[in-house]
FIGUTI-436926 format. One record per residue (C-alpha): residue number from 1; residue in three letters; x, y, z. Coordinates in pm, 1 decimal. Layout:
N
{num:NUM residuo:ALA u:X v:Y w:Z}
...
//
This chain:
252
{num:1 residuo:MET u:-562.1 v:4961.2 w:-5602.1}
{num:2 residuo:ALA u:-591.1 v:5204.1 w:-5309.7}
{num:3 residuo:ALA u:-752.3 v:4944.7 w:-5059.2}
{num:4 residuo:ARG u:-438.5 v:4718.6 w:-5086.6}
{num:5 residuo:ILE u:-313.0 v:4952.7 w:-4824.8}
{num:6 residuo:ALA u:-561.3 v:4945.6 w:-4574.6}
{num:7 residuo:GLU u:-341.9 v:4704.0 w:-4339.3}
{num:8 residuo:TYR u:-149.9 v:4951.4 w:-4238.5}
{num:9 residuo:LEU u:-319.6 v:5227.5 w:-4157.1}
{num:10 residuo:PHE u:-551.4 v:4964.3 w:-3935.3}
{num:11 residuo:GLY u:-286.1 v:4989.1 w:-3642.3}
{num:12 residuo:CYS u:-235.0 v:5374.0 w:-3654.3}
{num:13 residuo:GLU u:-237.9 v:5632.6 w:-3318.3}
{num:14 residuo:LYS u:-556.6 v:5737.5 w:-3275.7}
{num:15 residuo:GLU u:-713.6 v:6029.0 w:-3088.8}
{num:16 residuo:TYR u:-1004.2 v:6117.5 w:-2948.6}
{num:17 residuo:GLU u:-1241.4 v:6376.6 w:-2792.2}
{num:18 residuo:ALA u:-1492.0 v:6225.4 w:-2548.6}
{num:19 residuo:LEU u:-1712.6 v:6363.2 w:-2229.4}
{num:20 residuo:LEU u:-1727.0 v:6096.1 w:-1917.8}
{num:21 residuo:VAL u:-1929.3 v:6142.1 w:-1648.6}
{num:22 residuo:LEU u:-1866.3 v:6065.3 w:-1337.1}
{num:23 residuo:GLY u:-2086.8 v:5958.7 w:-1066.6}
{num:24 residuo:ALA u:-2283.7 v:5691.8 w:-1260.7}
{num:25 residuo:SER u:-2214.7 v:5310.6 w:-1414.9}
{num:26 residuo:THR u:-2411.2 v:5135.7 w:-1712.8}
{num:27 residuo:THR u:-2363.0 v:4763.9 w:-1825.9}
{num:28 residuo:THR u:-2219.7 v:4908.9 w:-2169.2}
{num:29 residuo:GLN u:-1991.9 v:5165.1 w:-2042.8}
{num:30 residuo:ASP u:-2174.6 v:5454.7 w:-2231.0}
{num:31 residuo:ALA u:-2453.2 v:5641.7 w:-2219.1}
{num:32 residuo:GLU u:-2691.0 v:5401.6 w:-2392.6}
{num:33 residuo:GLY u:-2679.4 v:5171.3 w:-2126.8}
{num:34 residuo:GLU u:-2825.1 v:5087.6 w:-1806.0}
{num:35 residuo:ILE u:-2732.9 v:5260.0 w:-1515.7}
{num:36 residuo:ILE u:-2687.0 v:5037.0 w:-1302.0}
{num:37 residuo:SER u:-2512.1 v:5182.8 w:-1043.0}
{num:38 residuo:THR u:-2471.2 v:5488.3 w:-872.2}
{num:39 residuo:ALA u:-2264.8 v:5706.1 w:-640.1}
{num:40 residuo:ASP u:-2200.0 v:6039.0 w:-489.6}
{num:41 residuo:ALA u:-1964.4 v:6252.8 w:-711.0}
{num:42 residuo:SER u:-1994.6 v:6606.1 w:-548.9}
{num:43 residuo:HIS u:-1685.3 v:6621.7 w:-416.2}
{num:44 residuo:ILE u:-1458.2 v:6535.7 w:-703.5}
{num:45 residuo:THR u:-1254.9 v:6820.4 w:-864.6}
{num:46 residuo:LYS u:-1052.5 v:6891.2 w:-1164.5}
{num:47 residuo:GLU u:-754.4 v:6853.1 w:-915.7}
{num:48 residuo:SER u:-889.6 v:6499.1 w:-806.0}
{num:49 residuo:LEU u:-874.6 v:6382.4 w:-1110.2}
{num:50 residuo:PHE u:-573.0 v:6527.9 w:-1216.3}
{num:51 residuo:SER u:-396.5 v:6303.8 w:-945.7}
{num:52 residuo:ILE u:-529.5 v:5989.5 w:-1062.1}
{num:53 residuo:LEU u:-478.2 v:6013.9 w:-1451.2}
{num:54 residuo:PRO u:-148.7 v:5921.2 w:-1446.0}
{num:55 residuo:LYS u:-253.5 v:5560.0 w:-1403.2}
{num:56 residuo:PHE u:-427.3 v:5560.9 w:-1695.4}
{num:57 residuo:THR u:-106.0 v:5722.2 w:-1962.8}
{num:58 residuo:GLY u:168.3 v:5511.7 w:-2041.6}
{num:59 residuo:SER u:152.1 v:5099.8 w:-2156.8}
{num:60 residuo:ILE u:-205.7 v:4992.6 w:-1887.2}
{num:61 residuo:LEU u:-429.3 v:4710.5 w:-1929.2}
{num:62 residuo:GLN u:-749.2 v:4681.0 w:-2057.9}
{num:63 residuo:VAL u:-980.3 v:4456.6 w:-2040.9}
{num:64 residuo:PRO u:-1219.0 v:4486.3 w:-2355.3}
{num:65 residuo:PRO u:-1593.3 v:4552.9 w:-2302.1}
{num:66 residuo:MET u:-1906.3 v:4289.5 w:-2303.7}
{num:67 residuo:VAL u:-1976.1 v:4581.2 w:-2685.1}
{num:68 residuo:SER u:-1668.4 v:4499.6 w:-2866.6}
{num:69 residuo:ALA u:-1585.4 v:4298.5 w:-3167.9}
{num:70 residuo:VAL u:-1365.4 v:4049.7 w:-2954.5}
{num:71 residuo:LYS u:-1431.8 v:3751.3 w:-2997.8}
{num:72 residuo:HIS u:-1499.1 v:3469.3 w:-2760.9}
{num:73 residuo:GLY u:-1554.0 v:3060.0 w:-2866.4}
{num:74 residuo:GLY u:-1636.8 v:3226.5 w:-3247.3}
{num:75 residuo:LYS u:-1891.5 v:3474.3 w:-3142.1}
{num:76 residuo:ARG u:-1772.0 v:3849.1 w:-3117.3}
{num:77 residuo:LEU u:-1864.2 v:3952.7 w:-2758.7}
{num:78 residuo:TYR u:-2132.5 v:4243.9 w:-2875.6}
{num:79 residuo:GLU u:-2359.2 v:3883.4 w:-3016.6}
{num:80 residuo:LEU u:-2295.9 v:3726.3 w:-2634.9}
{num:81 residuo:ALA u:-2444.1 v:4088.0 w:-2463.0}
{num:82 residuo:ARG u:-2702.1 v:4046.7 w:-2656.1}
{num:83 residuo:ASP u:-2830.0 v:3762.0 w:-2559.2}
{num:84 residuo:ASN u:-2745.3 v:3897.0 w:-2167.7}
{num:85 residuo:MET u:-2441.4 v:3653.2 w:-2131.1}
{num:86 residuo:VAL u:-2097.0 v:3812.6 w:-1988.9}
{num:87 residuo:VAL u:-1822.9 v:3624.8 w:-2043.2}
{num:88 residuo:HIS u:-1465.5 v:3639.5 w:-1889.3}
{num:89 residuo:ARG u:-1198.7 v:3868.7 w:-2047.7}
{num:90 residuo:GLU u:-822.7 v:3841.5 w:-2046.1}
{num:91 residuo:PRO u:-652.2 v:4221.7 w:-1945.6}
{num:92 residuo:ARG u:-482.2 v:4399.1 w:-2279.1}
{num:93 residuo:THR u:-194.5 v:4606.1 w:-2326.7}
{num:94 residuo:VAL u:-272.0 v:4929.8 w:-2445.9}
{num:95 residuo:THR u:-57.8 v:5241.8 w:-2502.7}
{num:96 residuo:ILE u:-189.6 v:5610.3 w:-2406.7}
{num:97 residuo:SER u:20.2 v:5869.1 w:-2491.2}
{num:98 residuo:LEU u:-137.3 v:6184.4 w:-2416.6}
{num:99 residuo:LEU u:-520.0 v:6200.1 w:-2197.6}
{num:100 residuo:GLU u:-546.8 v:6518.4 w:-2087.7}
{num:101 residuo:ILE u:-888.6 v:6722.0 w:-1930.9}
{num:102 residuo:THR u:-1042.3 v:6952.8 w:-2203.9}
{num:103 residuo:SER u:-1327.9 v:7056.3 w:-1979.6}
{num:104 residuo:PHE u:-1499.1 v:7007.4 w:-1653.6}
{num:105 residuo:ASP u:-1875.2 v:7133.6 w:-1537.9}
{num:106 residuo:TYR u:-2145.2 v:6969.9 w:-1337.0}
{num:107 residuo:GLU u:-2433.9 v:6840.3 w:-1456.1}
{num:108 residuo:ASN u:-2755.9 v:6743.0 w:-1238.5}
{num:109 residuo:GLY u:-2487.3 v:6726.1 w:-975.7}
{num:110 residuo:ARG u:-2269.5 v:6479.5 w:-1121.8}
{num:111 residuo:PRO u:-1915.8 v:6575.1 w:-1328.6}
{num:112 residuo:VAL u:-1927.1 v:6619.5 w:-1626.4}
{num:113 residuo:VAL u:-1575.7 v:6587.6 w:-1796.5}
{num:114 residuo:GLY u:-1436.7 v:6691.1 w:-2164.9}
{num:115 residuo:LEU u:-1112.1 v:6393.6 w:-2212.7}
{num:116 residuo:ARG u:-897.2 v:6404.3 w:-2513.0}
{num:117 residuo:VAL u:-710.5 v:6113.1 w:-2557.5}
{num:118 residuo:ILE u:-409.5 v:5999.7 w:-2818.0}
{num:119 residuo:CYS u:-443.2 v:5653.3 w:-2798.6}
{num:120 residuo:SER u:-262.7 v:5292.1 w:-2963.0}
{num:121 residuo:SER u:-474.9 v:5098.5 w:-3157.6}
{num:122 residuo:GLY u:-740.8 v:4840.3 w:-3022.2}
{num:123 residuo:THR u:-816.5 v:5114.0 w:-2738.4}
{num:124 residuo:TYR u:-1161.4 v:5072.1 w:-2556.0}
{num:125 residuo:ILE u:-1174.7 v:5438.4 w:-2444.0}
{num:126 residuo:ARG u:-1559.3 v:5381.5 w:-2249.3}
{num:127 residuo:THR u:-1307.9 v:5140.9 w:-2085.4}
{num:128 residuo:LEU u:-1067.5 v:5406.0 w:-2017.7}
{num:129 residuo:CYS u:-1377.3 v:5625.7 w:-1888.6}
{num:130 residuo:SER u:-1553.0 v:5385.9 w:-1652.7}
{num:131 residuo:ASP u:-1205.7 v:5295.0 w:-1531.9}
{num:132 residuo:ILE u:-1100.1 v:5624.1 w:-1447.1}
{num:133 residuo:GLY u:-1447.3 v:5645.7 w:-1320.4}
{num:134 residuo:ASP u:-1375.9 v:5310.4 w:-1081.1}
{num:135 residuo:ALA u:-1033.9 v:5500.2 w:-955.6}
{num:136 residuo:LEU u:-1242.8 v:5775.3 w:-813.0}
{num:137 residuo:GLY u:-1453.4 v:5512.3 w:-600.5}
{num:138 residuo:VAL u:-1770.8 v:5675.0 w:-795.7}
{num:139 residuo:GLY u:-1830.0 v:5515.8 w:-1081.1}
{num:140 residuo:GLY u:-1866.5 v:5694.0 w:-1470.6}
{num:141 residuo:TYR u:-1939.2 v:5607.0 w:-1817.2}
{num:142 residuo:MET u:-1866.9 v:5775.9 w:-2197.9}
{num:143 residuo:ALA u:-2167.2 v:6038.1 w:-2297.2}
{num:144 residuo:ALA u:-2008.6 v:6149.2 w:-2610.7}
{num:145 residuo:LEU u:-1731.9 v:6024.8 w:-2856.8}
{num:146 residuo:VAL u:-1551.4 v:6163.1 w:-3138.3}
{num:147 residuo:ARG u:-1283.7 v:6033.8 w:-3282.9}
{num:148 residuo:THR u:-1085.3 v:6328.5 w:-3452.2}
{num:149 residuo:ARG u:-737.8 v:6131.4 w:-3586.6}
{num:150 residuo:VAL u:-617.9 v:5810.6 w:-3802.7}
{num:151 residuo:GLY u:-255.7 v:5898.6 w:-3832.6}
{num:152 residuo:ASN u:-182.0 v:6109.3 w:-4020.1}
{num:153 residuo:PHE u:-539.0 v:6156.5 w:-4092.9}
{num:154 residuo:SER u:-744.3 v:6450.5 w:-3919.3}
{num:155 residuo:ILE u:-1143.0 v:6541.1 w:-3915.6}
{num:156 residuo:THR u:-988.0 v:6888.6 w:-3916.0}
{num:157 residuo:ASP u:-907.5 v:6762.4 w:-4273.3}
{num:158 residuo:SER u:-1238.9 v:6600.7 w:-4335.3}
{num:159 residuo:ILE u:-1509.0 v:6783.0 w:-4613.6}
{num:160 residuo:THR u:-1876.9 v:6703.3 w:-4640.1}
{num:161 residuo:ILE u:-2058.3 v:6545.2 w:-4936.2}
{num:162 residuo:GLU u:-2167.2 v:6810.5 w:-5002.2}
{num:163 residuo:ASP u:-1795.8 v:6987.3 w:-5083.4}
{num:164 residuo:PHE u:-1734.4 v:6639.8 w:-5312.4}
{num:165 residuo:GLU u:-2059.7 v:6670.7 w:-5487.4}
{num:166 residuo:GLN u:-2021.5 v:6968.8 w:-5650.0}
{num:167 residuo:ALA u:-1672.5 v:6928.1 w:-5728.7}
{num:168 residuo:ALA u:-1732.3 v:6592.9 w:-5886.9}
{num:169 residuo:LEU u:-2016.1 v:6807.2 w:-6083.5}
{num:170 residuo:SER u:-1690.2 v:7103.6 w:-6162.5}
{num:171 residuo:GLY u:-1498.4 v:6797.5 w:-6310.4}
{num:172 residuo:ASP u:-1257.5 v:6866.6 w:-5994.1}
{num:173 residuo:VAL u:-1209.4 v:6633.5 w:-5731.1}
{num:174 residuo:THR u:-860.1 v:6531.5 w:-5744.3}
{num:175 residuo:GLN u:-780.7 v:6897.4 w:-5476.5}
{num:176 residuo:PHE u:-935.1 v:6587.4 w:-5238.8}
{num:177 residuo:ILE u:-756.7 v:6271.4 w:-5332.1}
{num:178 residuo:ILE u:-443.5 v:6190.0 w:-5150.4}
{num:179 residuo:SER u:-191.9 v:5984.7 w:-5231.2}
{num:180 residuo:MET u:-135.8 v:5627.9 w:-5129.2}
{num:181 residuo:LYS u:260.3 v:5761.1 w:-5092.1}
{num:182 residuo:ASP u:113.3 v:6004.7 w:-4930.7}
{num:183 residuo:ALA u:-207.7 v:5801.8 w:-4692.5}
{num:184 residuo:LEU u:119.8 v:5618.8 w:-4534.1}
{num:185 residuo:SER u:411.7 v:5919.1 w:-4474.3}
{num:186 residuo:HIS u:365.1 v:5743.7 w:-4139.1}
{num:187 residuo:LEU u:608.8 v:5513.9 w:-4287.8}
{num:188 residuo:PRO u:961.1 v:5592.4 w:-4321.1}
{num:189 residuo:ILE u:1038.8 v:5568.6 w:-4681.3}
{num:190 residuo:ALA u:1356.3 v:5361.8 w:-4773.4}
{num:191 residuo:ALA u:1498.7 v:5447.6 w:-5103.4}
{num:192 residuo:ILE u:1647.6 v:5210.4 w:-5391.0}
{num:193 residuo:ASP u:1929.8 v:5243.7 w:-5672.5}
{num:194 residuo:ASP u:1673.3 v:5281.7 w:-6023.5}
{num:195 residuo:GLU u:1965.7 v:4908.7 w:-6080.2}
{num:196 residuo:TYR u:1708.1 v:4748.4 w:-5849.2}
{num:197 residuo:VAL u:1344.5 v:4906.5 w:-5923.4}
{num:198 residuo:ALA u:1270.4 v:4606.4 w:-6183.6}
{num:199 residuo:LYS u:1352.9 v:4332.1 w:-5945.9}
{num:200 residuo:VAL u:1141.1 v:4466.9 w:-5696.9}
{num:201 residuo:THR u:836.6 v:4587.5 w:-5842.2}
{num:202 residuo:ASN u:903.3 v:4170.5 w:-5947.7}
{num:203 residuo:GLY u:793.8 v:4069.5 w:-5594.0}
{num:204 residuo:SER u:1268.2 v:4001.6 w:-5578.7}
{num:205 residuo:VAL u:1486.2 v:4159.8 w:-5279.1}
{num:206 residuo:ALA u:1692.8 v:4472.6 w:-5279.3}
{num:207 residuo:PRO u:1995.7 v:4501.9 w:-5080.4}
{num:208 residuo:PHE u:1921.9 v:4765.3 w:-4793.8}
{num:209 residuo:SER u:2105.9 v:5000.9 w:-4538.7}
{num:210 residuo:SER u:1958.2 v:5138.6 w:-4252.6}
{num:211 residuo:GLU u:1931.6 v:5222.0 w:-3909.6}
{num:212 residuo:LEU u:1513.8 v:5083.7 w:-3889.8}
{num:213 residuo:ALA u:1432.9 v:4771.7 w:-3690.5}
{num:214 residuo:ASP u:1424.7 v:4426.3 w:-3823.1}
{num:215 residuo:GLY u:1105.2 v:4386.0 w:-3966.8}
{num:216 residuo:SER u:963.9 v:4745.7 w:-3989.7}
{num:217 residuo:ILE u:728.2 v:4796.3 w:-4313.1}
{num:218 residuo:VAL u:815.7 v:5076.8 w:-4513.3}
{num:219 residuo:ARG u:773.4 v:5231.3 w:-4792.0}
{num:220 residuo:ILE u:1004.4 v:5166.2 w:-5068.2}
{num:221 residuo:CYS u:1066.0 v:5443.1 w:-5317.8}
{num:222 residuo:SER u:1262.7 v:5482.9 w:-5631.2}
{num:223 residuo:GLU u:1580.9 v:5761.9 w:-5598.6}
{num:224 residuo:GLU u:1362.7 v:6014.8 w:-5764.1}
{num:225 residuo:GLY u:1064.7 v:5958.5 w:-5493.0}
{num:226 residuo:ARG u:856.2 v:5745.0 w:-5725.0}
{num:227 residuo:PHE u:614.1 v:5520.0 w:-5449.6}
{num:228 residuo:ILE u:648.6 v:5160.9 w:-5574.1}
{num:229 residuo:ALA u:577.0 v:4890.0 w:-5316.7}
{num:230 residuo:VAL u:521.0 v:4855.3 w:-4917.9}
{num:231 residuo:GLY u:801.5 v:4654.1 w:-4774.4}
{num:232 residuo:ARG u:934.5 v:4479.7 w:-4457.1}
{num:233 residuo:ILE u:1379.6 v:4503.2 w:-4308.6}
{num:234 residuo:ILE u:1506.4 v:4149.1 w:-4364.5}
{num:235 residuo:THR u:1804.2 v:3983.5 w:-4252.5}
{num:236 residuo:ARG u:1988.3 v:3721.9 w:-4400.6}
{num:237 residuo:GLY u:2349.3 v:3630.7 w:-4224.6}
{num:238 residuo:LYS u:2516.2 v:3982.8 w:-4214.2}
{num:239 residuo:GLU u:2336.8 v:4134.8 w:-4512.9}
{num:240 residuo:ARG u:1991.4 v:4354.3 w:-4491.3}
{num:241 residuo:PHE u:1731.6 v:4387.5 w:-4773.9}
{num:242 residuo:LEU u:1424.5 v:4507.2 w:-4849.2}
{num:243 residuo:LYS u:1158.3 v:4253.6 w:-4900.7}
{num:244 residuo:PRO u:854.3 v:4348.8 w:-5097.0}
{num:245 residuo:GLU u:493.9 v:4269.6 w:-4996.7}
{num:246 residuo:LYS u:293.2 v:4506.1 w:-5227.9}
{num:247 residuo:VAL u:413.7 v:4655.8 w:-5516.9}
{num:248 residuo:PHE u:188.9 v:4925.8 w:-5689.1}
{num:249 residuo:VAL u:333.5 v:4974.3 w:-6047.5}
{num:250 residuo:SER u:356.8 v:4787.1 w:-6291.1}
{num:251 residuo:ARG u:592.5 v:4460.7 w:-6362.1}
{num:252 residuo:GLU u:827.7 v:4626.8 w:-6642.7}
//
């Protein structure tokens, strides 16, 4: 049943730690591709890098890389890239809410920069690295990438397979289980009166008053906090309602 909430997690904000190498560009915008150009980047300093970061924060346009899963003519771009094809891609708007430098060193005469990025879903960090290098006039590519957070799921809360196996052997895996309600904690809670719980579980709307925007997705809960459904706020005439999309309790 928990798989039914996956679609509400895909669009969550994401956080990454990346390594950017300046002074070279590659075919794939990362270290796996072939180097297609190089430039002297010895003059690049941490200060000069700082000066251009504002250009890459907020809402920006990104062109999806050829190694992405975006479709073109019914095929994934990475499939076309395997055939050495390059096609036109329309830029897409993404949001980068945080872009900071975590380290700055030189390796083999090239600046290697640690970046921390908080961004919207659909942001390509390899493209961000390449675009930063281009803005500095020396090119750049992503040398390493770790996704550290998706929504409220942080890598610091993760466990090893060995820990989980040990817990399973001892019969106590509940300590690692997150409820569906908590997994969707990025969605606001909409509490309904108990008299409407049965109606919502059967797919009917419930009256609702809130400052949330029309169309907002919410967790529908009972007065006691029991998670009932994921729903959407709708307006009919002058009245507002909660319309359940996916119900997670048995129909009464």
